[in-house]
C-alpha positions as CSV (number, residue, x, y, z in Angstrom):
1,M,-0.3,0.1,0.2
2,N,1.7,3.6,-0.7
3,T,-0.3,6.6,0.6
4,K,0.5,10.3,-0.2
5,W,0.4,13.3,1.8
6,E,-3.0,14.4,3.0
7,F,-3.6,17.3,5.1
8,A,-6.9,17.9,6.9
9,E,-7.6,21.0,9.2
10,T,-9.8,20.3,11.8
11,K,-12.1,22.6,13.7
12,I,-9.5,24.4,15.8
13,K,-7.5,26.8,13.4
14,G,-4.1,25.3,12.8
15,L,-4.6,22.0,14.0
16,Y,-4.0,19.3,11.1
17,E,-4.7,15.5,11.1
18,I,-1.6,14.7,9.0
19,T,-1.4,11.2,6.9
20,P,2.4,11.1,5.8
21,F,4.1,9.7,2.6
22,S,4.5,5.8,3.1
23,S,5.0,3.0,0.7
24,D,4.9,-0.7,1.3
25,D,7.3,-3.3,-0.4
26,I,8.5,-6.5,0.7
27,R,11.0,-5.4,2.7
28,G,8.3,-3.8,5.0
29,N,7.9,0.0,5.1
30,F,9.1,3.4,4.4
31,T,7.3,6.7,6.0
32,K,8.2,10.3,5.5
33,D,6.4,12.2,8.4
34,Y,8.2,15.5,7.9
35,S,8.8,17.3,4.7
36,K,9.2,21.3,4.7
37,D,8.4,21.6,0.9
38,A,5.2,19.3,1.6
39,F,3.9,21.6,4.6
40,L,5.0,24.5,2.7
41,N,2.7,23.2,-0.2
42,N,-0.2,22.8,2.0
43,G,0.6,26.7,3.6
44,I,2.1,25.6,6.5
45,T,5.3,26.6,8.4
46,H,7.0,24.2,10.6
47,S,10.5,24.5,11.4
48,L,12.2,21.7,13.7
49,E,14.2,23.0,16.8
50,E,13.9,19.6,18.6
51,T,12.8,16.4,18.3
52,F,12.0,13.9,20.9
53,Y,10.0,10.4,21.9
54,T,8.5,9.1,24.8
55,R,8.3,5.7,25.7
56,S,5.1,4.6,27.6
57,F,3.1,1.8,29.1
58,K,-0.5,0.9,28.7
59,G,-2.5,3.1,31.1
60,V,0.1,6.2,31.4
61,I,-2.1,9.5,31.1
62,R,-0.1,12.5,30.0
63,A,-2.0,15.5,31.3
64,I,-2.7,18.5,29.3
65,H,0.7,20.1,28.9
66,F,1.8,23.5,27.1
67,Q,4.8,26.0,27.8
68,R,3.5,29.2,28.9
69,V,6.2,31.2,27.1
70,H,7.6,30.0,23.8
71,Q,5.4,28.0,23.1
72,Q,5.7,25.0,21.3
73,P,4.0,23.9,17.8
74,K,4.7,20.2,17.7
75,L,4.2,17.5,15.2
76,V,3.3,14.4,17.5
77,R,3.3,10.6,15.8
78,C,2.5,7.7,17.4
79,I,5.3,5.2,16.3
80,Y,4.8,2.1,17.9
81,G,1.6,0.9,20.0
82,H,-1.6,3.0,20.2
83,V,-2.4,6.3,22.2
84,Y,-5.3,8.2,22.3
85,D,-4.2,11.7,21.4
86,V,-5.8,15.0,22.4
87,V,-5.6,18.5,21.8
88,V,-7.3,21.6,23.8
89,D,-7.5,25.0,22.3
90,L,-5.8,27.2,25.2
91,R,-6.1,30.7,23.2
92,K,-8.2,33.0,24.7
93,D,-9.1,34.7,21.2
94,S,-10.1,31.7,19.7
95,P,-13.5,31.0,18.5
96,T,-12.9,27.1,19.6
97,F,-11.3,27.7,22.9
98,K,-11.5,25.6,25.4
99,Q,-12.8,22.7,22.9
100,W,-11.0,19.8,22.5
101,I,-10.3,17.1,19.8
102,G,-9.3,13.3,20.3
103,F,-7.2,11.3,17.8
104,D,-6.2,7.6,17.7
105,L,-2.8,7.8,16.6
106,T,-1.3,4.1,16.0
107,G,2.0,2.7,15.0
108,E,-0.2,1.1,11.9
109,N,-2.4,4.0,11.0
110,S,1.0,6.3,10.8
111,R,-1.4,9.3,10.8
112,E,0.2,12.7,12.8
113,I,-1.3,16.0,14.2
114,L,0.6,19.2,14.5
115,V,-0.5,21.2,17.3
116,P,-0.1,24.8,17.0
117,A,1.3,27.1,19.8
118,G,-1.3,28.1,21.9
119,C,-2.9,24.4,22.5
120,G,-2.5,22.2,25.3
121,H,-1.7,18.6,24.3
122,G,-2.1,15.3,26.0
123,Y,-2.8,11.2,25.6
124,L,-3.8,8.2,26.8
125,V,-1.8,5.2,26.3
126,L,-3.8,2.3,25.2
127,E,-0.9,0.0,24.3
128,D,2.8,0.0,25.1
129,S,3.4,3.2,22.6
130,V,6.3,5.0,21.6
131,V,5.5,8.6,20.3
132,S,7.3,11.2,18.5
133,Y,7.4,14.7,18.7
134,K,9.0,17.1,16.0
135,C,8.9,20.9,17.6
136,S,9.5,24.0,16.1
137,E,10.2,25.5,19.4
138,K,12.9,24.3,22.3
139,F,11.2,22.8,25.4
140,Y,11.9,25.2,28.6
141,G,11.5,23.5,32.2
142,E,10.8,26.9,33.6
143,Y,7.6,27.5,31.3
144,D,6.7,23.8,31.6
145,D,2.7,24.1,32.5
146,G,-0.1,21.8,31.9
147,I,-4.2,21.1,32.9
148,M,-5.3,18.1,35.0
149,W,-6.1,15.2,32.6
150,N,-9.9,15.2,34.4
151,D,-10.6,18.8,34.5
152,K,-14.5,19.3,34.7
153,E,-14.6,22.4,32.7
154,I,-12.9,21.0,29.8
155,N,-14.8,17.6,30.2
156,I,-12.4,15.4,28.1
157,D,-14.2,11.9,27.3
158,W,-11.1,9.7,27.8
159,P,-11.7,5.9,26.6
160,L,-10.3,4.8,30.0
161,N,-12.5,1.4,29.4
162,E,-9.6,0.6,26.8
163,I,-7.6,0.4,29.8
164,G,-9.7,-1.6,32.0
165,G,-11.1,1.5,34.0
166,I,-9.6,4.5,36.0
167,E,-8.2,2.0,38.2
168,N,-5.3,1.4,35.8
169,L,-4.3,4.7,35.3
170,I,-0.3,5.3,35.5
171,I,0.1,9.2,36.9
172,A,3.3,10.8,37.2
173,E,3.5,12.8,40.3
174,K,3.8,16.2,38.3
175,D,0.5,15.5,36.4
176,L,-1.2,15.1,40.0
177,K,-0.4,18.3,40.7
178,L,-1.5,20.3,37.9
179,Q,-3.8,23.3,37.8
180,A,-7.8,23.2,37.1
181,F,-8.8,25.3,33.9
182,I,-10.3,27.7,36.1
183,D,-6.9,28.2,37.9
184,F,-5.5,28.5,34.6
185,L,-8.0,31.5,32.9
186,G,-7.0,33.4,36.1
187,K,-3.5,33.6,35.2
188,E,-1.8,36.6,33.8
189,G,-0.9,35.5,30.2
190,G,-3.0,32.2,30.9
């Protein structure tokens, strides 16, 4: 099976679901998940500053993370496994402010999402997974922030049944201490 680049903008401005170039043959698969020219031809500027990977076990939830300063637009792809990926629009002047969209990203479907600056991002790991981030801004620990995964205002419908229920969640200490959306609203510049 061969696929060509496909770019689908979502209801959240600047958030794209992307099918990368992929080609199968008797050896296996070749996937090109970033091409400056392909992105520019679709009206998207995304320069790379950092690339990193996370390896996560089934049941891990990574809450809604963002950087307060030097916001980090990122191209996110599940290379191996399966994650339910969520993007929340945190731009106060956006018509889709506080809305979220979920995506099934798998190693098999190779789809990726381009998360724009000003949006929060997190995911629930449905199978042991490796996720790639290609960021157009560096990570700054001092500006790292987030919103609780189960915030009642945002009300994300996580597929917890796919990991056997809430009792099987694996949550980092850092994510247990995140703010509520209402606190994010009250912060200067939030």
